Every structure is written in C-alpha cells, then in structure tokens.
MDAnalysis code that builds the backbone (N, CA, C; Angstrom):
import MDAnalysis as mda
import numpy as np

u = mda.Universe.empty(543, n_residues=181, atom_resindex=np.repeat(np.arange(181), 3), trajectory=True)
u.add_TopologyAttr("name", ["N", "CA", "C"] * 181)
u.add_TopologyAttr("resid", np.arange(1, 182))
u.add_TopologyAttr("resname", ["MET", "ARG", "CYS", "LEU", "GLY", "VAL", "ASN", "GLN", "THR", "PRO", "GLN", "VAL", "LYS", "ILE", "ASP", "THR", "SER", "PHE", "CYS", "CYS", "VAL", "ILE", "PRO", "THR", "ILE", "LYS", "ILE", "TYR", "ILE", "TYR", "MET", "SER", "ASP", "LYS", "LYS", "THR", "HIS", "ILE", "GLU", "LEU", "GLY", "HIS", "ASP", "LEU", "LYS", "LEU", "PHE", "PHE", "PHE", "ASP", "PRO", "VAL", "SER", "PRO", "GLY", "SER", "CYS", "PHE", "PHE", "LEU", "PRO", "HIS", "GLY", "GLU", "VAL", "VAL", "TYR", "GLN", "LYS", "LEU", "ILE", "ASP", "ARG", "ILE", "LYS", "SER", "TYR", "TYR", "LYS", "GLU", "ASN", "HIS", "TYR", "ASN", "GLU", "VAL", "ARG", "THR", "PRO", "ASN", "ILE", "TYR", "ASP", "LYS", "LYS", "LEU", "TRP", "ILE", "THR", "SER", "GLY", "HIS", "TRP", "ASP", "LYS", "TYR", "LYS", "GLU", "ASN", "MET", "PHE", "HIS", "ILE", "CYS", "GLN", "THR", "GLU", "GLU", "ASP", "LYS", "ALA", "ASN", "PRO", "ASP", "ALA", "ILE", "GLU", "PHE", "SER", "LEU", "LYS", "PRO", "MET", "SER", "CYS", "PRO", "GLY", "HIS", "CYS", "LEU", "MET", "PHE", "LYS", "LYS", "MET", "ASN", "ILE", "SER", "HIS", "ARG", "GLN", "LEU", "PRO", "LEU", "ARG", "LEU", "ALA", "GLU", "PHE", "ALA", "VAL", "LEU", "HIS", "PRO", "ASN", "GLU", "ALA", "SER", "GLY", "SER", "LEU", "ARG", "GLY", "LEU", "SER", "ARG", "VAL", "ARG", "ARG", "PHE", "GLN"])
u.atoms.positions = np.array([
    [-12.258, -26.798, 3.739],
    [-12.913, -25.422, 3.406],
    [-13.849, -26.139, 2.773],
    [-14.512, -25.083, 2.440],
    [-16.078, -25.213, 1.944],
    [-16.505, -23.667, 0.459],
    [-16.922, -24.226, -0.654],
    [-16.747, -22.986, -1.474],
    [-18.623, -22.864, -1.367],
    [-19.425, -21.541, -1.893],
    [-20.479, -21.339, -1.457],
    [-20.864, -20.581, -2.595],
    [-21.819, -20.497, -3.711],
    [-21.984, -19.582, -4.760],
    [-22.345, -18.453, -3.828],
    [-23.451, -17.776, -4.869],
    [-23.587, -16.168, -4.949],
    [-24.629, -16.134, -4.219],
    [-24.867, -15.988, -3.216],
    [-25.941, -15.570, -2.327],
    [-26.516, -16.820, -1.345],
    [-25.459, -17.734, -1.521],
    [-25.708, -18.858, -0.761],
    [-24.940, -18.311, 1.078],
    [-25.555, -19.073, 1.803],
    [-24.863, -18.780, 3.062],
    [-24.679, -20.227, 3.959],
    [-23.957, -20.144, 4.806],
    [-23.853, -21.491, 5.723],
    [-24.668, -21.712, 6.167],
    [-24.940, -22.888, 6.469],
    [-25.878, -23.202, 7.490],
    [-25.656, -23.149, 9.027],
    [-23.634, -23.514, 9.003],
    [-23.018, -23.866, 10.211],
    [-22.183, -22.448, 10.858],
    [-22.549, -22.736, 12.328],
    [-21.263, -20.759, 12.911],
    [-20.057, -21.240, 11.859],
    [-19.596, -20.074, 11.739],
    [-18.291, -20.127, 10.925],
    [-17.207, -19.176, 11.318],
    [-15.693, -19.982, 11.742],
    [-14.806, -18.962, 12.059],
    [-13.874, -18.000, 11.247],
    [-14.498, -18.123, 10.264],
    [-13.562, -16.934, 9.183],
    [-13.762, -17.442, 7.978],
    [-14.165, -15.907, 7.235],
    [-14.531, -16.180, 5.604],
    [-13.739, -15.330, 5.062],
    [-13.771, -15.188, 3.587],
    [-12.566, -14.524, 2.753],
    [-13.624, -14.157, 1.429],
    [-13.822, -13.203, 0.590],
    [-14.598, -13.406, -0.333],
    [-13.540, -12.614, -1.209],
    [-13.645, -13.492, -2.352],
    [-12.638, -12.947, -3.837],
    [-13.684, -12.537, -5.193],
    [-13.907, -11.820, -5.616],
    [-14.528, -11.223, -6.914],
    [-13.589, -11.290, -8.074],
    [-14.534, -12.406, -8.943],
    [-13.643, -12.906, -10.284],
    [-14.633, -12.468, -11.129],
    [-14.176, -11.588, -12.490],
    [-14.454, -10.865, -12.957],
    [-15.679, -10.456, -12.824],
    [-16.538, -11.563, -12.713],
    [-18.478, -10.694, -12.552],
    [-18.906, -12.185, -11.419],
    [-18.075, -12.517, -11.234],
    [-18.748, -13.518, -10.265],
    [-18.296, -13.621, -8.624],
    [-19.089, -13.651, -7.705],
    [-18.611, -13.609, -6.315],
    [-18.259, -15.159, -6.259],
    [-17.391, -15.205, -5.339],
    [-17.117, -16.550, -4.470],
    [-16.985, -16.679, -3.245],
    [-17.088, -17.141, -2.322],
    [-16.994, -16.869, -1.424],
    [-16.691, -18.029, -0.678],
    [-15.422, -18.368, 0.202],
    [-15.220, -19.336, 0.455],
    [-14.555, -19.274, 1.900],
    [-15.516, -19.944, 2.620],
    [-15.700, -20.246, 4.233],
    [-14.222, -20.974, 4.779],
    [-13.887, -21.048, 5.779],
    [-13.064, -21.300, 6.389],
    [-12.779, -21.938, 7.402],
    [-12.923, -23.298, 8.285],
    [-13.192, -23.831, 9.105],
    [-12.028, -23.920, 10.449],
    [-10.615, -24.377, 8.950],
    [-9.482, -25.068, 10.180],
    [-8.271, -23.114, 10.116],
    [-9.631, -22.316, 10.094],
    [-8.370, -20.814, 10.366],
    [-7.482, -20.809, 9.801],
    [-7.481, -20.793, 8.549],
    [-5.835, -20.329, 7.737],
    [-5.819, -19.341, 7.537],
    [-4.547, -18.514, 7.565],
    [-3.811, -17.309, 7.338],
    [-4.648, -16.952, 5.659],
    [-4.273, -15.554, 6.363],
    [-4.370, -15.015, 4.408],
    [-3.961, -14.881, 3.606],
    [-2.330, -15.160, 4.233],
    [-1.085, -15.983, 3.817],
    [-1.599, -17.032, 2.784],
    [-2.189, -18.505, 3.728],
    [-2.574, -19.308, 3.219],
    [-3.165, -19.619, 1.892],
    [-4.300, -18.654, 2.020],
    [-5.932, -18.399, 1.506],
    [-5.401, -18.057, -0.041],
    [-4.273, -17.237, -0.302],
    [-3.758, -16.166, -0.899],
    [-3.058, -17.129, -2.063],
    [-2.253, -18.089, -1.427],
    [-1.328, -18.939, -2.236],
    [-2.369, -20.649, -2.540],
    [-3.253, -20.570, -1.545],
    [-4.880, -21.766, -2.117],
    [-5.317, -21.733, -3.605],
    [-5.797, -19.932, -3.191],
    [-6.665, -19.011, -4.117],
    [-5.984, -18.484, -5.428],
    [-4.587, -18.889, -5.329],
    [-3.772, -18.731, -6.686],
    [-4.363, -16.917, -7.136],
    [-4.156, -16.302, -5.879],
    [-4.693, -14.712, -5.549],
    [-2.684, -14.262, -5.894],
    [-1.831, -14.322, -4.784],
    [-0.791, -14.044, -4.505],
    [0.546, -14.913, -3.824],
    [1.470, -14.238, -4.404],
    [2.935, -15.241, -3.218],
    [3.682, -13.789, -2.807],
    [4.570, -14.554, -2.098],
    [5.900, -14.056, -1.841],
    [7.214, -14.581, -2.245],
    [8.150, -14.581, -2.085],
    [9.519, -14.262, -3.186],
    [10.711, -13.751, -2.365],
    [11.373, -14.527, -1.724],
    [12.521, -13.984, -1.114],
    [13.680, -13.169, -1.996],
    [13.408, -13.284, -3.705],
    [14.007, -12.566, -3.877],
    [13.479, -10.782, -4.154],
    [11.982, -11.003, -3.720],
    [11.968, -9.378, -3.309],
    [11.445, -9.045, -1.822],
    [11.673, -8.864, -0.785],
    [11.482, -10.034, 0.457],
    [10.145, -8.601, 0.796],
    [9.362, -8.848, 1.458],
    [8.875, -8.092, 1.653],
    [7.219, -6.853, 0.809],
    [7.816, -8.099, -0.777],
    [6.757, -7.725, -1.874],
    [5.908, -8.390, -2.724],
    [4.655, -8.702, -2.639],
    [3.768, -9.222, -2.907],
    [3.445, -9.863, -4.140],
    [3.616, -10.204, -4.790],
    [3.397, -10.653, -6.391],
    [2.094, -11.039, -6.757],
    [1.289, -10.175, -7.124],
    [-0.018, -10.543, -7.626],
    [-0.065, -11.269, -8.737],
    [-0.345, -12.611, -8.771],
    [-1.246, -13.516, -9.885],
    [-2.462, -12.875, -10.771],
    [-3.176, -13.782, -11.669],
    [-4.299, -12.666, -12.479],
    [-5.371, -12.735, -11.366],
    [-5.923, -13.360, -10.902],
    [-7.470, -13.266, -10.042],
    [-6.716, -12.628, -8.901],
    [-5.750, -12.501, -8.515],
    [-5.466, -11.466, -7.394],
    [-5.318, -10.287, -7.881],
    [-4.816, -9.672, -8.837],
    [-4.841, -8.864, -9.423],
    [-6.384, -8.259, -9.865],
    [-7.485, -9.160, -9.853],
    [-8.676, -8.731, -10.237],
    [-9.362, -8.125, -9.246],
    [-8.907, -9.029, -8.197],
    [-9.643, -8.721, -6.690],
    [-8.900, -7.344, -6.112],
    [-7.662, -6.724, -6.396],
    [-6.487, -5.738, -6.057],
    [-7.753, -4.661, -6.732],
    [-8.222, -4.974, -8.417],
    [-8.358, -3.582, -9.288],
    [-9.726, -3.559, -8.587],
    [-10.408, -4.268, -8.162],
    [-12.416, -4.308, -7.327],
    [-11.742, -3.639, -6.317],
    [-10.778, -3.568, -5.716],
    [-11.397, -3.257, -4.359],
    [-10.492, -1.658, -4.427],
    [-9.543, -1.230, -5.169],
    [-9.468, 0.036, -6.208],
    [-10.426, 1.067, -6.491],
    [-11.381, -0.093, -7.523],
    [-12.663, 0.787, -8.140],
    [-13.344, 0.830, -7.019],
    [-13.408, -0.108, -5.648],
    [-14.314, 0.707, -4.726],
    [-13.874, 1.975, -3.728],
    [-12.441, 1.415, -4.023],
    [-12.128, 2.789, -2.895],
    [-12.138, 3.815, -3.576],
    [-12.284, 3.941, -5.205],
    [-12.262, 5.334, -6.096],
    [-13.400, 5.928, -6.010],
    [-14.439, 5.246, -5.799],
    [-16.246, 5.436, -6.171],
    [-16.361, 6.304, -4.242],
    [-15.595, 6.140, -3.664],
    [-15.895, 6.644, -2.325],
    [-15.538, 7.662, -1.963],
    [-13.384, 7.841, -2.727],
    [-13.222, 9.259, -3.375],
    [-14.036, 10.113, -3.491],
    [-15.219, 9.514, -5.010],
    [-15.985, 10.754, -5.427],
    [-17.133, 10.893, -4.816],
    [-17.868, 9.579, -3.992],
    [-18.677, 10.288, -3.178],
    [-18.490, 10.969, -1.924],
    [-17.090, 11.305, -1.983],
    [-16.521, 12.330, -0.758],
    [-15.734, 13.118, -0.849],
    [-16.017, 13.712, -2.375],
    [-15.474, 15.025, -3.200],
    [-13.717, 14.968, -2.297],
    [-12.908, 13.978, -2.702],
    [-11.442, 13.650, -2.955],
    [-11.065, 14.350, -3.846],
    [-9.956, 14.470, -3.860],
    [-9.198, 15.224, -5.638],
    [-8.234, 14.024, -5.219],
    [-7.612, 12.825, -6.409],
    [-6.351, 12.224, -6.685],
    [-5.406, 13.150, -6.958],
    [-3.943, 13.066, -6.458],
    [-3.608, 13.692, -6.847],
    [-2.059, 12.411, -6.873],
    [-1.004, 12.832, -7.661],
    [0.181, 11.656, -7.913],
    [1.425, 12.732, -7.245],
    [2.450, 12.206, -6.712],
    [3.402, 12.426, -6.602],
    [4.820, 11.486, -6.869],
    [5.681, 12.021, -6.610],
    [7.027, 11.637, -6.629],
    [7.355, 10.385, -6.324],
    [8.094, 9.613, -6.509],
    [8.375, 8.165, -5.618],
    [9.643, 8.493, -4.617],
    [10.717, 9.860, -5.370],
    [12.002, 9.832, -4.810],
    [11.959, 11.074, -4.201],
    [12.395, 11.165, -3.086],
    [12.610, 12.477, -2.148],
    [13.896, 12.977, -1.818],
    [14.595, 14.519, -1.671],
    [15.186, 14.854, -0.936],
    [15.636, 14.908, 0.262],
    [16.467, 14.718, 1.076],
    [16.637, 14.711, 2.147],
    [15.888, 15.289, 2.903],
    [15.708, 16.838, 2.279],
    [15.345, 18.128, 3.350],
    [14.187, 17.617, 3.175],
    [13.217, 17.592, 2.639],
    [11.706, 17.449, 2.462],
    [11.271, 16.438, 3.949],
    [12.022, 15.167, 4.240],
    [12.299, 14.274, 5.308],
    [12.503, 15.502, 6.439],
    [13.170, 15.889, 6.302],
    [13.902, 16.410, 7.714],
    [12.588, 17.798, 7.684],
    [12.209, 18.478, 7.557],
    [10.937, 19.255, 7.641],
    [9.908, 19.010, 7.672],
    [9.815, 17.658, 7.218],
    [8.268, 16.901, 8.040],
    [8.926, 16.621, 9.207],
    [9.661, 16.720, 9.466],
    [9.979, 16.101, 11.443],
    [10.319, 14.245, 10.913],
    [10.064, 13.348, 10.041],
    [10.267, 12.157, 9.529],
    [11.271, 11.716, 9.871],
    [12.649, 13.021, 9.449],
    [13.718, 11.956, 9.522],
    [14.557, 11.803, 10.357],
    [14.444, 12.209, 11.695],
    [14.825, 12.010, 12.936],
    [14.338, 11.303, 13.682],
    [12.613, 10.052, 13.058],
    [11.760, 9.232, 13.570],
    [12.174, 7.919, 13.056],
    [12.272, 8.471, 11.340],
    [11.797, 7.314, 10.839],
    [12.976, 6.901, 9.364],
    [14.532, 7.627, 9.791],
    [15.208, 7.511, 8.844],
    [15.797, 6.030, 8.398],
    [15.592, 4.823, 9.687],
    [15.907, 3.852, 9.732],
    [15.340, 3.088, 9.059],
    [14.153, 3.278, 8.936],
    [12.934, 2.222, 8.160],
    [12.768, 3.210, 6.802],
    [13.859, 3.479, 6.394],
    [13.351, 4.050, 4.548],
    [14.834, 3.840, 3.674],
    [14.139, 3.584, 2.456],
    [15.358, 3.260, 1.456],
    [16.026, 4.387, 1.047],
    [17.356, 4.356, 1.351],
    [18.229, 5.551, 0.926],
    [18.743, 5.120, -0.701],
    [18.754, 6.265, -1.559],
    [19.499, 5.985, -2.798],
    [20.996, 6.034, -2.457],
    [21.873, 5.451, -3.026],
    [22.736, 5.074, -2.972],
    [23.101, 5.964, -3.858],
    [24.509, 6.288, -3.745],
    [25.046, 7.216, -4.377],
    [26.550, 6.730, -4.301],
    [27.271, 7.851, -5.249],
    [28.739, 7.097, -5.383],
    [29.153, 7.173, -4.154],
    [30.694, 7.132, -4.459],
    [31.777, 7.317, -3.021],
    [32.051, 8.289, -3.342],
    [32.363, 9.552, -4.341],
    [32.557, 10.589, -4.757],
    [31.330, 11.484, -3.806],
    [30.176, 11.245, -4.010],
    [29.121, 11.990, -3.421],
    [29.205, 11.487, -1.502],
    [29.597, 10.444, -1.677],
    [29.059, 9.967, 0.113],
    [30.020, 10.939, 1.095],
    [31.432, 11.242, 0.197],
    [32.412, 11.924, 0.871],
    [32.195, 13.661, 1.209],
    [31.112, 13.885, -0.436],
    [31.126, 15.641, -0.074],
    [29.478, 15.556, 0.752],
    [30.036, 16.642, 1.574],
    [28.906, 16.948, 2.561],
    [27.457, 17.338, 2.373],
    [27.610, 18.174, 1.007],
    [27.374, 19.259, 0.481],
    [26.112, 18.241, -0.311],
    [26.424, 17.190, -1.178],
    [25.831, 16.302, -1.555],
    [24.208, 15.830, -1.200],
    [23.232, 15.532, -2.691],
    [21.833, 15.208, -1.865],
    [21.560, 14.554, -1.513],
    [21.212, 13.943, -0.866],
    [20.737, 12.478, -0.162],
    [18.912, 12.085, -0.497],
    [18.865, 11.046, -1.376],
    [17.584, 10.994, -1.326],
    [17.206, 9.655, -0.928],
    [15.567, 9.767, -1.017],
    [14.979, 8.529, -0.410],
    [13.770, 8.184, -0.989],
    [13.271, 6.731, -1.083],
    [12.055, 5.760, -1.226],
    [11.157, 6.511, -0.646],
    [9.889, 7.109, -0.807],
    [9.179, 7.323, 0.114],
    [8.082, 6.489, 0.598],
    [8.755, 5.956, 2.061],
    [7.879, 5.363, 3.094],
    [6.137, 6.066, 3.073],
    [5.184, 6.965, 2.831],
    [4.780, 8.259, 3.070],
    [4.196, 8.780, 2.588],
    [2.542, 9.257, 2.022],
    [2.890, 10.331, 1.218],
    [2.937, 11.477, 1.822],
    [2.508, 11.424, 3.032],
    [1.681, 12.768, 3.830],
    [2.945, 14.077, 3.965],
    [4.339, 13.813, 3.388],
    [4.762, 15.097, 3.003],
    [4.619, 15.339, 1.994],
    [4.645, 14.404, 0.820],
    [4.697, 14.776, -0.403],
    [3.116, 15.803, -0.484],
    [2.511, 15.557, 0.508],
    [0.853, 16.234, -0.023],
    [1.233, 17.537, 0.864],
    [1.581, 17.445, 1.800],
    [2.408, 19.198, 2.419],
    [2.331, 20.247, 1.360],
    [3.315, 19.327, 0.766],
    [4.601, 20.100, -0.059],
    [3.218, 20.529, -0.982],
    [2.064, 19.991, -1.701],
    [1.558, 20.055, -2.263],
    [0.615, 21.264, -2.194],
    [0.186, 21.240, -1.388],
    [-0.502, 21.887, -0.157],
    [-0.175, 23.390, -0.698],
    [1.298, 23.689, -0.018],
    [1.540, 25.046, -0.085],
    [1.780, 25.237, -1.574],
    [1.967, 24.698, -2.057],
    [2.566, 25.330, -3.738],
    [0.617, 25.646, -4.718],
    [-0.340, 24.910, -3.738],
    [-1.794, 25.283, -4.621],
    [-2.175, 26.440, -3.866],
    [-1.743, 26.981, -2.903],
    [-2.144, 28.188, -1.960],
    [-3.548, 28.650, -2.522],
    [-4.230, 28.033, -1.682],
    [-5.500, 28.392, -1.467],
    [-6.044, 29.198, -0.313],
    [-7.090, 29.196, -0.578],
    [-7.914, 30.041, 0.243],
    [-8.558, 28.889, 1.936],
    [-8.832, 29.560, 2.828],
    [-9.950, 28.962, 3.718],
    [-11.471, 28.661, 2.707],
    [-12.073, 29.617, 2.072],
    [-12.820, 29.075, 1.737],
    [-12.616, 28.284, 0.853],
    [-12.038, 27.859, 0.765],
    [-11.385, 26.019, -0.348],
    [-11.431, 25.328, 0.497],
    [-11.350, 25.260, 1.889],
    [-11.295, 23.928, 2.449],
    [-12.664, 23.504, 3.308],
    [-13.315, 22.234, 3.114],
    [-11.643, 21.082, 3.399],
    [-10.964, 20.856, 2.050],
    [-10.044, 20.728, 2.158],
    [-9.378, 19.611, 0.999],
    [-8.896, 18.309, 1.288],
    [-9.424, 17.543, 0.058],
    [-9.108, 16.339, 0.421],
    [-8.292, 15.230, -0.535],
    [-7.403, 14.959, -0.807],
    [-6.352, 14.892, -1.349],
    [-6.311, 13.325, -1.129],
    [-5.691, 12.488, -2.039],
    [-6.054, 11.109, -2.261],
    [-4.908, 10.695, -3.266],
    [-4.009, 9.467, -3.135],
    [-3.036, 9.074, -3.610],
    [-3.252, 7.631, -3.752],
    [-2.959, 6.930, -4.703],
    [-2.430, 5.473, -4.902],
    [-1.152, 5.425, -5.281],
    [-0.386, 6.321, -4.528],
    [1.065, 5.618, -4.604],
    [1.637, 4.502, -4.148],
    [3.155, 4.561, -4.126],
    [3.714, 3.502, -4.615],
    [4.637, 3.406, -3.246],
    [4.039, 3.040, -1.819],
    [5.322, 3.087, -0.850],
    [6.000, 2.459, -0.666],
    [7.243, 2.719, -0.042],
    [8.420, 1.726, 0.162],
    [9.037, 2.148, 1.816],
    [7.979, 1.504, 2.686],
    [8.722, 1.372, 3.915],
    [9.611, 0.388, 4.220],
    [11.251, 0.345, 4.625],
    [11.787, -0.393, 4.912],
    [11.663, -1.190, 6.273],
    [11.015, -1.629, 6.138],
    [9.805, -2.874, 7.701],
    [11.683, -3.877, 7.396],
    [11.831, -4.369, 9.112],
    [12.608, -4.644, 9.203],
    [11.797, -6.326, 8.649],
    [12.979, -7.093, 8.729],
    [12.704, -8.605, 7.942],
    [11.794, -9.277, 8.699],
    [12.461, -9.109, 10.593],
    [11.719, -10.629, 11.190],
    [10.366, -9.629, 11.675],
    [9.993, -8.768, 10.766],
    [8.405, -7.658, 10.479],
    [7.550, -7.899, 10.255],
    [8.155, -8.676, 8.737],
    [7.271, -8.626, 7.649],
    [6.505, -9.386, 7.834],
    [5.410, -9.345, 7.584],
    [3.921, -10.771, 7.495],
    [3.336, -10.682, 6.868],
    [3.021, -11.145, 5.333],
    [2.367, -11.485, 4.554],
    [1.650, -9.815, 3.623],
    [0.335, -9.582, 3.778],
    [-0.059, -8.436, 3.494],
    [-0.031, -7.173, 4.504],
    [0.480, -7.320, 5.835],
    [-0.428, -6.689, 6.261],
    [1.444, -5.506, 6.871],
    [2.487, -6.538, 6.837],
    [3.315, -5.596, 6.550],
    [4.510, -6.288, 5.714],
    [4.720, -5.360, 4.924],
    [5.334, -5.155, 3.677],
    [5.965, -4.192, 3.291],
    [6.898, -4.242, 2.093],
    [7.952, -3.413, 1.562],
    [7.630, -3.103, 0.309],
    [7.092, -2.918, -0.446],
    [5.891, -2.262, -1.162],
    [4.499, -2.298, -0.844],
    [3.963, -1.250, -0.715],
    [2.229, -1.200, -0.895],
    [1.632, -0.135, -1.927],
    [0.503, -0.280, -2.056],
    [0.304, 0.783, -3.067],
    [-1.551, 1.206, -2.692],
])
C-alpha cells in the first residue's frame, strides 16, 4: 500500500485506487495487492461490520466524514438537476406493497413487524414491514400531490433508510447489506 499527497500521481500502473476525504485533505491510497473495499475500510478505520447486526455497517468517524461528503455531492447533483427532496415513513402497511406489486415478488426479502399472537390469529389485523425500497411511498406521494401534466417532470429524491432482508449468504460488504441510506 502506498499513500500519496494531494495532486500527486503514481509513476507506475496501478491495479486499484481508493480516495477518501478527511476534513479538508484528500488522501489517495493506491493498492497494488488487490484488497477488497471491506479490507480497505478496516485498514483505514472507515467502517466495520459486526455479527450483532448482520449486513449493517458501523461507520467510524473518518468513514462518516467520507459518507457525508458523498451525501453533499449527491445533494449538489439534486439541486443542479431540479430534484425535490422528500421524506417518507420507514414502516408501511402490507396493502401498499400489494398495490405496488412488490408483495408477491419481494415479501420474503422484507422485514415484517412482529405482531402479538392475538393479531396473528386475526385475519383482519394490519400487517406491517420495514421498507426495503422507496418507490411505493413515492408513488403514493405523487398520487396525493395531484399535480397537472404541466408540472412534469417531477423529480423526487430521498435519503431514506432502507432495510432489505438479504439472505445471509448474499451479504457482502457495502454492496449487499440489510440497512443502507
């Protein structure tokens, strides 16, 4: 592993590169030994994973700085391209997932909110789940906004916390997780 300062470039061909931004300093770390992003995150003290919350990342202080810089860049893109930021709930009634068509195709990959034994026995009890995606909530929002075609295109964006229930064998670093935002 080799660390270079700002605006320095390596003299040799490199297999992979990784950049992190720490307060106002850019540090470019060039890896020639093909480390994974999980190993880099650990070595650079950016983030880690723990079995107490499988598939969920714990961002350490420098990792949070990098994460917030990415968020800031995305928000700049949203502003430049006329996106409207919105906020939707984290828990939805099963009816929304049925309406959107996600229930039949995705219910085994969702976290369901446990109910009491009495509720489980009642076929009319409301069943909830954590949202693994934002699109059904955004469609509901679009419907409630009652906008005209003259107001289109409408660009909605959200930094929502999503909880897909990925199979434990498919969890892999930051690319396959059970919690992301």
